[in-house]
C-alpha positions as CSV (number, residue, x, y, z in Angstrom):
1,X,-16.1,21.6,-9.5
2,X,-15.1,17.9,-8.8
3,X,-16.6,14.9,-10.5
4,X,-18.4,12.3,-9.2
5,X,-16.7,8.9,-10.4
6,X,-17.9,5.5,-10.2
7,X,-15.2,2.9,-10.4
8,X,-15.2,-1.0,-10.0
9,X,-13.8,-4.0,-10.3
10,X,-15.9,-6.6,-12.0
11,X,-16.2,-9.7,-14.2
12,X,-16.7,-9.8,-17.9
13,X,-20.1,-10.6,-17.2
14,X,-20.5,-7.5,-15.2
15,X,-20.6,-8.6,-11.9
16,X,-18.7,-7.3,-8.8
17,X,-19.1,-10.4,-6.7
18,X,-20.3,-14.4,-7.8
19,X,-23.2,-15.9,-6.8
20,X,-21.8,-17.1,-2.9
21,X,-20.6,-13.4,-2.7
22,X,-16.9,-14.0,-3.7
23,X,-15.1,-11.6,-5.0
24,X,-11.2,-12.6,-4.8
25,X,-10.9,-13.2,-8.6
26,X,-11.3,-9.6,-8.9
27,X,-7.9,-8.6,-6.5
28,X,-5.8,-6.1,-8.6
29,X,-2.3,-6.7,-9.5
30,X,-0.4,-4.3,-8.8
31,X,-0.2,-2.4,-11.8
32,X,-4.3,-2.5,-11.8
33,X,-3.7,-0.9,-8.2
34,X,-1.4,1.7,-9.5
35,X,-4.2,2.7,-12.1
36,X,-7.1,2.5,-9.6
37,X,-4.5,4.9,-6.9
38,X,-4.1,7.5,-10.0
39,X,-7.6,7.1,-10.4
40,X,-8.8,7.8,-7.0
41,X,-6.1,10.7,-5.8
42,X,-7.6,13.5,-7.2
43,X,-10.5,12.2,-4.9
44,X,-11.6,14.4,-1.9
45,X,-14.5,11.9,-1.0
46,X,-15.8,8.9,-0.7
47,X,-19.2,7.9,-0.7
48,X,-19.8,3.9,0.1
49,X,-22.3,1.4,0.8
50,X,-22.0,-0.1,4.4
51,X,-20.6,-3.6,2.7
52,X,-18.2,-1.7,0.6
53,X,-17.1,0.4,3.6
54,X,-16.7,-2.7,5.7
55,X,-14.9,-4.3,3.0
56,X,-12.3,-1.5,2.6
57,X,-12.3,-0.4,6.5
58,X,-9.0,-2.3,6.7
59,X,-7.2,0.3,4.9
60,X,-7.6,2.3,8.3
61,X,-5.2,0.3,10.3
62,X,-3.5,-2.1,8.1
63,X,0.2,-2.6,8.7
64,X,1.6,-1.9,5.2
65,X,5.5,-1.5,6.2
66,X,6.2,-4.5,4.4
67,X,3.3,-4.3,1.2
68,X,4.5,-2.9,-2.5
69,X,4.5,0.9,-2.3
70,X,1.7,0.5,-4.2
71,X,-0.8,-0.8,-1.1
72,X,1.2,2.0,0.9
73,X,0.1,4.5,-1.4
74,X,-3.6,3.4,-1.5
75,X,-3.4,3.3,2.4
76,X,-2.7,7.1,2.0
77,X,-5.0,7.6,-0.4
78,X,-7.8,6.4,1.7
79,X,-6.7,8.2,4.6
80,X,-6.8,11.8,3.5
81,X,-10.5,10.8,2.2
82,X,-13.2,11.9,3.7
83,X,-15.8,9.3,3.8
84,X,-19.5,9.1,4.0
85,X,-21.4,6.0,4.7
86,X,-24.7,5.1,3.4
87,X,-26.4,2.8,5.4
88,X,-30.1,2.3,7.8
89,X,-28.1,-0.4,9.8
90,X,-24.5,1.1,11.1
91,X,-24.3,2.3,14.1
92,X,-21.2,3.9,14.3
93,X,-17.9,3.9,12.2
94,X,-13.9,2.7,13.3
95,X,-12.5,4.8,10.6
96,X,-11.2,8.8,10.6
97,X,-12.8,11.2,8.8
98,X,-15.9,9.4,8.2
99,X,-19.6,10.0,8.5
100,X,-23.2,7.9,8.2
101,X,-25.9,9.5,6.3
102,X,-29.3,7.3,6.3
103,X,-30.6,8.2,2.8
104,X,-29.1,9.3,-0.2
105,X,-30.2,12.7,-0.8
106,X,-29.7,13.6,-4.6
107,X,-29.5,17.4,-3.8
108,X,-27.3,16.8,-0.6
109,X,-24.6,15.0,-3.2
110,X,-25.1,17.3,-5.7
111,X,-23.8,20.2,-3.8
112,X,-20.9,18.0,-1.9
113,X,-19.6,17.6,-5.5
114,X,-19.9,21.0,-6.4
115,X,-18.6,22.4,-3.7
116,X,-15.7,19.3,-3.7
117,X,-12.1,20.6,-3.8
118,X,-11.4,17.6,-5.6
119,X,-13.6,14.6,-7.1
120,X,-15.8,12.3,-5.6
121,X,-15.7,8.6,-6.1
122,X,-19.0,6.3,-5.1
123,X,-18.5,2.7,-4.2
124,X,-20.6,-0.4,-3.7
125,X,-23.5,-1.0,-6.7
126,X,-26.6,-0.6,-4.9
127,X,-25.5,3.1,-3.2
128,X,-24.4,3.6,-7.1
129,X,-27.4,3.3,-8.5
130,X,-29.3,6.1,-6.8
131,X,-26.3,8.3,-8.1
132,X,-26.9,6.8,-11.4
133,X,-30.3,7.4,-11.4
134,X,-30.5,10.8,-10.0
135,X,-27.7,11.4,-13.3
136,X,-25.0,12.7,-11.4
137,X,-21.8,9.9,-12.1
138,X,-20.4,11.9,-14.6
139,X,-17.5,8.6,-15.3
140,X,-17.9,4.7,-15.2
141,X,-14.6,3.0,-14.7
142,X,-14.8,-0.9,-14.6
143,X,-11.8,-2.7,-14.2
144,X,-12.6,-6.2,-15.9
145,X,-11.1,-9.1,-14.3
146,X,-10.3,-12.0,-17.2
147,X,-12.9,-14.5,-15.8
148,X,-17.2,-14.8,-16.1
149,X,-18.4,-15.9,-13.0
150,X,-22.2,-16.3,-14.1
151,X,-24.2,-14.2,-11.4
152,X,-23.7,-12.2,-8.2
153,X,-24.4,-8.5,-7.8
154,X,-24.1,-6.5,-11.0
155,X,-21.9,-3.4,-10.8
156,X,-25.2,-1.6,-12.8
157,X,-28.8,-1.1,-12.2
158,X,-31.2,-3.3,-14.6
159,X,-33.9,-1.3,-16.3
160,X,-31.3,2.4,-16.7
161,X,-30.3,4.1,-19.9
162,X,-27.7,6.0,-19.9
163,X,-25.7,7.1,-22.9
164,X,-21.9,7.3,-23.0
165,X,-18.8,8.2,-24.4
166,X,-15.8,6.2,-24.4
167,X,-13.0,8.0,-22.7
168,X,-10.3,5.2,-22.6
169,X,-9.5,1.7,-22.5
170,X,-5.9,0.0,-21.2
171,X,-5.0,-3.4,-21.3
172,X,-3.1,-4.5,-18.5
173,X,-0.3,-7.1,-18.5
174,X,-2.3,-9.6,-16.0
175,X,-5.0,-9.7,-18.3
176,X,-7.0,-6.8,-16.6
177,X,-8.6,-4.1,-19.1
178,X,-9.9,-0.8,-17.7
179,X,-12.9,0.9,-19.6
180,X,-13.3,4.7,-19.1
181,X,-17.0,6.2,-20.0
182,X,-18.2,9.6,-19.6
183,X,-21.8,10.7,-19.8
184,X,-22.6,12.5,-22.8
185,X,-23.9,15.9,-22.4
């Protein structure tokens, strides 16, 4: 049985983008990107909201032949994942191994996680909020950028309490830090 892992790049004040929707400040350097790759490598499925999917779909066709090895590694991981995009507006997908779900069904997601040969990664704060509220997220990983942006889209839903246990903290040379928390049983 796999786990459901919610992973984000965020600012110190907890935003995945700023008030203008920009997130260029959260771009990982090679060391952070390698940690993200290592976290995603055991996954077999990725659940994405529409905007997260549209941001990540570039990995499908990007020519990475002149990019650092960490970039090509992430592309291999992306191409190997089954992807489910949750959207009421997306009409079709432009990536392989990708399907669309119109609504978040906690029972179906729970069954997917239980039957998955690997972990399931969830991307996008709106979609993740559904999984968090349903009690499906097993681990929270925040790759925290050394910046305060003052507003935008928060990575966690408001008005929710989840008791967690710290599983690890990692500091990166470029100023990022990774926190890993598991849900207390």
